[in-house]
C-alpha positions in Angstrom: 66.4 12.7 -37.0 63.8 10.1 -38.9 65.1 7.5 -35.9 64.2 10.0 -33.2 60.8 10.4 -35.7 60.1 7.0 -35.3 61.0 6.4 -30.9 58.6 9.4 -30.4 55.9 7.3 -32.7 56.7 3.9 -30.7 56.2 6.2 -28.1 53.0 7.6 -28.7 51.8 4.7 -30.0 52.6 2.3 -27.5 50.7 4.8 -24.7 48.1 5.3 -26.5 48.2 1.0 -26.5 48.5 1.2 -23.1 45.7 3.6 -22.3 43.1 2.1 -24.3 44.2 -1.3 -22.4 43.6 0.4 -19.3 40.1 1.9 -20.9 39.0 -1.6 -21.5 40.0 -2.8 -18.2 38.1 0.0 -16.0 34.5 -0.3 -18.6 34.9 -4.4 -18.0 34.8 -4.0 -14.4 31.7 -1.3 -14.8 30.1 -3.8 -17.2 30.7 -6.5 -14.4 28.9 -4.3 -12.2 25.9 -3.4 -14.4 25.5 -6.9 -15.2 25.4 -7.7 -11.7 22.5 -5.2 -11.0 20.6 -6.8 -13.9 20.6 -10.0 -12.4 19.2 -8.9 -9.4 16.6 -6.6 -11.1 15.4 -8.8 -12.6 15.5 -11.4 -9.9 13.4 -8.7 -8.0 10.8 -8.6 -11.6 10.4 -12.5 -11.6 9.8 -12.2 -7.4 7.1 -9.0 -8.3 5.7 -10.7 -11.1 5.1 -14.1 -8.5 3.4 -11.6 -6.4 1.3 -10.3 -8.5 -0.2 -13.5 -10.1 -0.4 -14.5 -6.2 -2.4 -11.3 -5.5 -4.4 -12.5 -8.8 -5.8 -15.3 -7.6 -6.5 -14.5 -4.4 -9.0 -11.9 -6.1 -10.6 -14.5 -8.2 -11.1 -16.1 -5.2 -12.3 -13.6 -3.5 -15.0 -13.0 -6.1 -15.8 -16.6 -6.8 -16.6 -16.6 -2.8 -18.3 -13.4 -2.6 -20.3 -14.4 -5.4 -20.9 -18.0 -3.8 -22.0 -15.9 -0.4 -24.2 -14.0 -2.6 -25.8 -16.7 -4.7 -26.5 -18.5 -0.4 -27.7 -15.5 0.9 -30.2 -15.2 -2.2 -31.4 -18.5 -1.9 -31.8 -18.5 1.9 -33.8 -15.1 1.1 -36.1 -17.3 -0.9 -36.5 -19.6 1.4 -37.5 -17.3 4.5 -40.0 -15.0 1.7 -41.2 -19.0 1.6 -41.5 -19.2 4.7 -43.5 -15.9 6.0 -45.6 -16.3 3.0 -46.4 -20.1 3.7 -45.0 -21.2 0.4 -43.2 -24.4 0.9 -41.0 -26.7 -1.3 -41.5 -30.3 -1.4 -37.7 -30.9 -2.4 -36.8 -28.3 0.9 -37.2 -30.9 4.1 -35.8 -28.0 6.3 -38.7 -25.8 4.8 -41.5 -28.3 5.3 -40.8 -29.2 8.8 -40.6 -25.7 9.6 -44.1 -25.3 8.2 -45.9 -28.1 9.7 -44.5 -26.9 12.9 -46.0 -23.5 11.7 -49.5 -24.8 11.2 -49.0 -27.3 14.6 -48.7 -24.1 16.9 -51.6 -22.5 15.0 -54.3 -25.0 15.9 -52.6 -25.3 19.2 -53.4 -21.7 19.8 -56.5 -22.5 18.2 -57.6 -25.0 21.3 -59.9 -23.8 23.7 
């Protein structure tokens, strides 16, 4: 009778061991799939991070270009106002040439 109990206990232990081994094997497949998904997602995050950095760089460059163009427009606006008033900067040859041409045209209009 004790031999039967020991045999049944050993069978139960063997089945439990085999069941646990099968569960570990099944979980290892799940872990491998999750590891592959994690690697794919990390690569995707790296790619998206690179894209974000490129966008931020482009935005910064666009802001610098916009500021440069706004400064150039303001400078040209001041030069135009100076030309319209007849005030020329001696350091700006273009303005001086325009001013001289304007004077010559005004004098030519006054000649008989």
